[in-house]
C-alpha positions in Angstrom: -25.8 -3.3 2.3 -24.2 -1.9 -0.9 -21.0 -3.7 -2.0 -19.0 -3.1 -5.2 -18.0 -6.6 -6.4 -15.6 -7.9 -9.0 -17.4 -10.8 -10.7 -14.6 -11.6 -13.2 -11.3 -10.2 -14.1 -11.2 -7.5 -16.7 -14.9 -6.4 -16.1 -16.1 -3.3 -14.2 -17.1 -3.8 -10.5 -20.9 -4.5 -10.1 -23.0 -2.7 -7.5 -24.8 -5.4 -5.5 -27.1 -5.4 -2.5 -25.7 -8.0 -0.1 -26.7 -9.2 3.4 -24.6 -7.6 6.2 -22.1 -10.3 7.2 -22.1 -11.9 10.7 -18.8 -11.9 12.5 -17.3 -15.1 13.8 -16.1 -15.6 17.3 -12.6 -14.2 16.6 -13.9 -11.4 14.2 -15.5 -8.0 14.3 -18.1 -6.3 12.1 -17.1 -2.9 10.9 -19.2 -0.2 9.5 -16.9 1.2 6.9 -16.3 4.9 6.9 -13.5 5.1 4.3 -11.6 2.8 2.1 -8.6 3.7 0.1 -8.2 2.7 -3.6 -4.8 1.0 -4.0 -3.0 0.2 -7.3 -3.1 -3.5 -6.0 -6.9 -3.1 -6.7 -6.1 -2.4 -10.3 -3.9 -5.4 -10.6 -6.6 -7.6 -8.9 -9.4 -6.2 -11.2 -7.1 -6.9 -14.3 -6.6 -10.5 -13.3 -2.9 -10.0 -12.6 -3.0 -11.5 -9.1 -3.1 -15.4 -9.1 -5.2 -16.8 -6.2 -8.0 -14.1 -6.2 -11.3 -15.4 -5.1 -14.3 -14.7 -7.4 -16.5 -12.9 -6.8 -14.7 -10.7 -4.4 -15.3 -7.3 -2.7 -11.9 -5.4 -3.2 -10.5 -2.9 -0.8 -7.8 -3.3 1.9 -7.2 0.2 3.2 -10.3 0.1 5.5 -11.2 2.5 8.3 -14.3 1.7 10.2 -16.0 1.4 13.5 -16.8 -1.8 15.3 -20.6 -2.6 15.2 -20.3 -6.1 16.7 -17.5 -8.1 18.2 -17.3 -11.9 18.5 -16.7 -13.4 21.9 -13.0 -14.1 21.3 -12.3 -10.5 19.9 -10.4 -9.6 23.1 -10.4 -5.9 24.0 -12.2 -4.7 20.7 -15.6 -3.4 21.5 -18.5 -1.7 19.7 -17.8 1.9 18.7 -13.9 1.6 18.6 -12.3 2.8 15.4 -9.8 0.5 13.8 -8.0 0.0 10.4 -7.8 -3.1 8.4 -5.0 -3.7 5.9 -3.9 -6.2 3.3 -3.0 -9.3 5.5 -6.2 -10.8 6.6 -4.9 -13.8 8.5 -2.1 -16.4 8.4 -1.9 -19.9 9.7 0.2 -19.0 12.8 2.0 -22.3 12.8 4.5 -22.5 9.9 8.1 -21.5 10.1 7.4 -18.2 8.7 4.7 -17.3 11.1 6.6 -18.6 14.1 9.5 -16.3 13.1 7.2 -13.3 13.0 7.3 -13.3 9.2 3.6 -14.0 8.5 3.7 -12.0 5.4 5.4 -15.0 3.8 3.0 -17.7 5.1 1.9 -20.0 2.3 -1.6 -20.1 3.8 -2.1 -16.4 4.4 -5.2 -14.8 3.0 -5.5 -11.1 1.9 -8.2 -8.5 2.4 -10.1 -7.8 -0.8 -8.4 -10.7 -2.5 -9.3 -14.0 -0.8 -11.5 -12.3 1.8 -14.1 -9.6 1.1 -12.8 -6.1 1.6 -13.9 -2.5 2.2 -15.6 -1.5 -1.1 -18.8 -2.0 0.8 -20.8 -0.5 3.7 -19.9 -3.3 6.2 -17.1 -5.8 6.4 -15.8 -8.4 8.8 -12.2 -8.8 9.9 -10.2 -11.0 12.2 -9.7 -9.2 15.4 -5.9 -9.8 15.3 -5.8 -8.0 11.9 -7.4 -4.8 13.2 -5.0 -2.0 13.8 -5.5 0.9 16.2 -5.2 4.3 14.3 -3.7 7.5 15.7 -6.3 10.1 16.7 -4.5 12.8 14.8 -5.9 11.4 11.4 -9.4 11.5 10.4 -11.0 8.7 8.6 -10.3 10.0 5.1 -6.7 10.7 5.7 -6.1 7.6 7.7 -7.3 5.3 5.0 -4.1 5.6 2.6 -1.9 5.0 5.6 -3.2 1.3 5.7 -1.3 0.2 2.5 0.4 3.1 0.8 1.9 4.0 4.1 2.4 0.5 5.5 4.0 -1.1 2.4 6.0 2.1 1.7 7.3 1.8 5.3 8.2 -1.8 5.0 10.1 -0.9 1.8 11.7 2.1 3.4 12.9 -0.1 6.4 14.8 -2.4 3.9 17.3 0.4 2.7 20.9 -0.1 3.7 21.8 1.3 7.0 22.8 5.0 6.8 21.3 5.5 3.3 20.9 9.3 2.8 20.3 9.8 -1.0 17.0 7.9 -1.8 15.4 7.5 -5.2 11.7 7.0 -5.4 10.3 5.7 -8.8 6.6 6.5 -9.2 5.3 9.3 -7.2 1.8 8.1 -6.2 0.1 7.2 -3.0 2.9 5.3 -1.3 5.6 7.7 -2.4 3.9 10.8 -1.3 3.8 9.4 2.3 7.3 7.8 2.3 8.9 11.0 1.1 7.6 12.7 4.3 8.9 9.8 6.4 12.3 10.2 4.8 12.3 13.9 5.3 11.6 13.4 9.0 14.6 11.3 9.2 16.7 13.9 7.5 17.2 12.0 4.2 17.3 13.5 0.7 14.6 12.4 -1.7 15.0 12.2 -5.5 11.7 11.7 -7.2 11.3 10.0 -10.6 8.2 10.4 -12.7 7.1 9.6 -16.3 9.0 12.0 -18.6 7.2 15.2 -18.8 5.0 14.7 -15.8 5.5 18.1 -14.4 2.5 18.0 -12.1 3.8 15.0 -10.2 7.2 16.5 -10.1 5.9 19.7 -8.5 3.9 17.6 -6.0 7.0 15.7 -5.1 9.0 19.0 -4.4 6.1 20.3 -2.4 6.4 17.3 -0.1 10.1 17.8 0.4 11.9 16.2 -2.5 15.2 17.9 -3.1 15.1 16.9 -6.8 12.3 15.7 -9.1 12.5 14.8 -12.7 11.7 12.2 -15.3 13.1 8.7 -15.6 14.9 10.0 -18.7 17.1 12.4 -16.4 19.9 11.8 -13.8 19.7 13.0 -10.3 22.4 15.5 -9.0 23.9 12.7 -6.8 24.3 9.0 -6.8 21.7 7.1 -4.9 22.3 5.0 -1.8 18.9 3.2 -2.4 16.0 3.2 -4.8 12.5 2.3 -4.0 10.3 1.4 -7.1 6.6 1.7 -6.7 5.8 1.8 -10.3 5.0 -1.6 -11.6 7.5 -1.3 -14.5 10.3 -3.9 -14.5 12.3 -1.9 -16.9 13.0 0.6 -14.1 15.2 -1.9 -12.2 18.2 -1.8 -14.5 17.8 2.0 -14.6 17.7 2.3 -10.8 20.8 0.0 -10.6 22.7 2.2 -12.9 22.1 5.1 -10.5 23.2 3.4 -7.4 26.5 3.8 -5.4 28.2 0.5 -4.6 26.4 -1.3 -1.8 23.1 0.3 -2.5 19.8 -1.5 -2.9 16.9 -1.4 -5.4 13.7 -2.2 -3.4 10.7 -3.4 -5.6 7.7 -2.4 -3.5 4.8 -3.4 -5.6 2.9 -6.8 -5.4 3.0 -7.0 -9.2 5.6 -5.8 -11.7 6.2 -6.4 -15.4 9.2 -8.6 -16.3 12.7 -7.2 -15.5 14.7 -7.1 -18.8 18.2 -8.5 -19.0 21.0 -6.3 -17.9 24.8 -6.4 -17.7 26.2 -7.8 -14.6 28.4 -4.8 -14.2 25.2 -3.0 -13.0 24.7 -5.4 -10.1 28.4 -5.8 -9.4 29.8 -3.8 -6.3 27.5 -5.5 -3.8 24.4 -3.8 -5.2 21.1 -5.7 -4.4 17.7 -6.1 -5.8 15.0 -6.7 -3.0 11.3 -7.4 -3.2 8.7 -6.4 -0.6 6.1 -9.1 0.1 2.9 -8.1 2.0 3.2 -6.8 5.5 3.3 -8.0 9.1 1.4 -6.9 12.2 4.7 -5.7 13.6 5.0 -3.3 10.4 1.6 -1.9 11.4 2.5 -1.3 15.1 5.9 0.3 14.1 4.4 2.5 11.3 1.4 3.8 13.3 3.7 4.6 16.3 5.8 6.7 13.8 2.7 8.3 12.4 1.4 9.1 15.9 4.6 11.1 16.5 5.0 12.7 13.2 2.2 14.5 11.3 2.0 12.9 7.8 0.1 14.7 5.2 -2.1 12.3 3.1 -3.4 14.0 -0.1 -6.8 12.3 -0.9 -9.5 12.6 -3.7 -12.8 11.3 -2.4 -15.4 9.2 -4.5 -18.8 7.8 -3.3 -18.7 4.0 -3.0 -20.9 3.6 -6.1 -18.2 5.4 -8.1 -15.5 2.8 -7.4 -15.0 2.1 -11.1 -14.4 5.8 -11.8 -11.9 5.9 -8.9 -10.0 2.9 -10.4 -10.0 4.4 -13.9 -8.7 7.7 -12.7 -6.0 5.8 -10.8 -5.0 4.1 -13.8 -4.8 7.4 -15.8 -2.8 9.1 -13.0 -5.5 11.7 -12.9 -4.8 12.9 -9.3 -2.0 13.3 -6.8 -1.9 11.3 -3.7 -4.6 8.6 -3.1 -8.2 8.0 -3.9 -10.6 7.1 -1.0 -14.2 5.7 -1.3 -16.8 6.9 1.1 -19.8 4.7 1.7 
């Protein structure tokens, strides 16, 4: 099979012909039909995520069909379509796992980081890590839901109760999904982009944002919450300065540049800064139940698997709206 492999950080992915992997007893073998390209893959390729196995096949927004199932794979069977997300497995026995917070498990492993991911024609996955996907989404448009959607939804769920005025910083793959979730919930979205990025601002307004502007502009109303998807720590004090008392700044990326020092007065008034770490299987069940009830539009740009490097570079440059998806 063809796989796009990261052999060392900072280098382009290498196309390699690999043996089709064999599933273990509690695993399934998937033929990959689509795999989203996530900003986390960029951080991984740039060597910004400690603990990354090398070499590794990236990709953790995987849509595929089961080719073969291990004897302990439960109800999963050949021919079934499933999704595979970032959390590959966890220990199941630590205090975090026992509390349903396996996203914080110290022995967790992650798809496309410690375990080979979906930048390939085939991939294996733990049966318990496979998520059923709503029929209303085809393979291409389901792929971004598996991280951009899931992580965005977890970040969205951390907002203060009753928050109505929501700021989103960085209007990429996750933001374009969560803006729609917020719209279905009757909330008002204020989208922040790089100054002068009129294309992304138009995109945000087309998806229901009530206001869109650069980070050098102020929204028309104070924010109840701000979700930061851009990996830029300097946005944290800016977001705090736009919050009402009691509001939260939620940092939704797995990697962010250092947060600069700021005056305590920005935090005072019971404002909070919250990080989002990975996701849980409960997040997957909750989000896909929502996505089954509400039609979420995912905007995708497709690339052949062999052009994974081009997809990553165009993501880095912000060359497209929405998400990139690799098609083996």
